[in-house]
MINUDREN-576724 format. One record per residue (C-alpha): residue number from 1; chain; x, y, z; residue in one letter. Coordinates in Angstrom, 1 decimal, decimal comma. Layout:
// residues N
num=NUM; chaine=A; px=X; py=Y; pz=Z; residu=A
...
// end
This chain:
// residues 67
num=1; chaine=A; px=-33,6; py=-8,2; pz=11,8; residu=M
num=2; chaine=A; px=-33,7; py=-12,0; pz=12,2; residu=K
num=3; chaine=A; px=-32,4; py=-13,9; pz=9,2; residu=T
num=4; chaine=A; px=-31,6; py=-17,6; pz=8,8; residu=T
num=5; chaine=A; px=-28,5; py=-18,3; pz=6,8; residu=V
num=6; chaine=A; px=-26,7; py=-21,5; pz=6,1; residu=D
num=7; chaine=A; px=-23,0; py=-20,7; pz=6,6; residu=I
num=8; chaine=A; px=-20,4; py=-23,4; pz=6,0; residu=P
num=9; chaine=A; px=-18,9; py=-24,5; pz=9,4; residu=D
num=10; chaine=A; px=-15,3; py=-24,0; pz=8,3; residu=R
num=11; chaine=A; px=-16,0; py=-20,4; pz=7,1; residu=E
num=12; chaine=A; px=-17,8; py=-19,5; pz=10,3; residu=L
num=13; chaine=A; px=-15,0; py=-21,0; pz=12,4; residu=E
num=14; chaine=A; px=-12,4; py=-19,0; pz=10,5; residu=D
num=15; chaine=A; px=-14,5; py=-15,8; pz=10,9; residu=A
num=16; chaine=A; px=-14,7; py=-16,3; pz=14,7; residu=V
num=17; chaine=A; px=-11,0; py=-17,0; pz=14,9; residu=R
num=18; chaine=A; px=-9,9; py=-14,1; pz=12,7; residu=F
num=19; chaine=A; px=-12,2; py=-11,6; pz=14,3; residu=T
num=20; chaine=A; px=-11,5; py=-12,9; pz=17,9; residu=K
num=21; chaine=A; px=-15,3; py=-12,7; pz=18,3; residu=A
num=22; chaine=A; px=-16,8; py=-14,2; pz=21,4; residu=R
num=23; chaine=A; px=-19,9; py=-15,4; pz=19,6; residu=T
num=24; chaine=A; px=-20,9; py=-16,5; pz=16,1; residu=K
num=25; chaine=A; px=-23,2; py=-13,5; pz=15,8; residu=R
num=26; chaine=A; px=-20,4; py=-11,1; pz=16,7; residu=E
num=27; chaine=A; px=-18,2; py=-12,7; pz=14,1; residu=A
num=28; chaine=A; px=-20,8; py=-12,4; pz=11,3; residu=V
num=29; chaine=A; px=-21,8; py=-8,8; pz=12,2; residu=V
num=30; chaine=A; px=-18,1; py=-7,9; pz=12,4; residu=G
num=31; chaine=A; px=-17,4; py=-9,4; pz=9,0; residu=A
num=32; chaine=A; px=-20,3; py=-7,6; pz=7,4; residu=I
num=33; chaine=A; px=-19,3; py=-4,3; pz=8,9; residu=A
num=34; chaine=A; px=-15,7; py=-4,8; pz=7,7; residu=D
num=35; chaine=A; px=-17,0; py=-5,7; pz=4,2; residu=F
num=36; chaine=A; px=-19,2; py=-2,6; pz=4,1; residu=N
num=37; chaine=A; px=-16,3; py=-0,4; pz=5,3; residu=R
num=38; chaine=A; px=-14,1; py=-1,7; pz=2,5; residu=R
num=39; chaine=A; px=-16,8; py=-1,2; pz=-0,1; residu=M
num=40; chaine=A; px=-17,4; py=2,4; pz=1,0; residu=R
num=41; chaine=A; px=-13,6; py=3,1; pz=0,8; residu=M
num=42; chaine=A; px=-13,4; py=1,5; pz=-2,7; residu=A
num=43; chaine=A; px=-16,4; py=3,6; pz=-3,8; residu=E
num=44; chaine=A; px=-14,7; py=6,8; pz=-2,3; residu=L
num=45; chaine=A; px=-11,4; py=5,9; pz=-4,0; residu=A
num=46; chaine=A; px=-13,3; py=6,0; pz=-7,3; residu=G
num=47; chaine=A; px=-13,7; py=9,7; pz=-6,9; residu=Y
num=48; chaine=A; px=-9,9; py=10,3; pz=-6,7; residu=A
num=49; chaine=A; px=-8,8; py=12,9; pz=-9,2; residu=G
num=50; chaine=A; px=-12,3; py=13,9; pz=-10,3; residu=T
num=51; chaine=A; px=-12,4; py=17,4; pz=-8,6; residu=C
num=52; chaine=A; px=-11,1; py=20,0; pz=-11,0; residu=E
num=53; chaine=A; px=-11,1; py=22,8; pz=-8,4; residu=N
num=54; chaine=A; px=-8,4; py=21,5; pz=-6,1; residu=L
num=55; chaine=A; px=-4,9; py=23,0; pz=-6,0; residu=M
num=56; chaine=A; px=-2,0; py=21,0; pz=-7,3; residu=T
num=57; chaine=A; px=0,8; py=20,2; pz=-4,8; residu=P
num=58; chaine=A; px=3,0; py=22,8; pz=-6,5; residu=E
num=59; chaine=A; px=0,3; py=25,5; pz=-6,2; residu=E
num=60; chaine=A; px=-0,1; py=24,7; pz=-2,5; residu=L
num=61; chaine=A; px=3,7; py=24,9; pz=-1,9; residu=Q
num=62; chaine=A; px=3,8; py=28,3; pz=-3,8; residu=A
num=63; chaine=A; px=1,0; py=29,6; pz=-1,6; residu=Q
num=64; chaine=A; px=2,6; py=28,5; pz=1,6; residu=R
num=65; chaine=A; px=5,9; py=30,2; pz=0,6; residu=R
num=66; chaine=A; px=4,1; py=33,4; pz=-0,1; residu=G
num=67; chaine=A; px=2,3; py=33,5; pz=3,2; residu=A
// end
């Protein structure tokens, strides 16, 4: 999808430098992909401790000793 965006030159230069991108497009796409990955991980982390059916570490160790 083509989109026109006004990105401050300094920010774009930093994005190109930090991502070691060969093109401005590559830097922007890489930055968006990294942002999305971080947001997915943050969303997933929000589920930590919400499953009641998982074994505790102690239960797992006891099961391993019994096997």
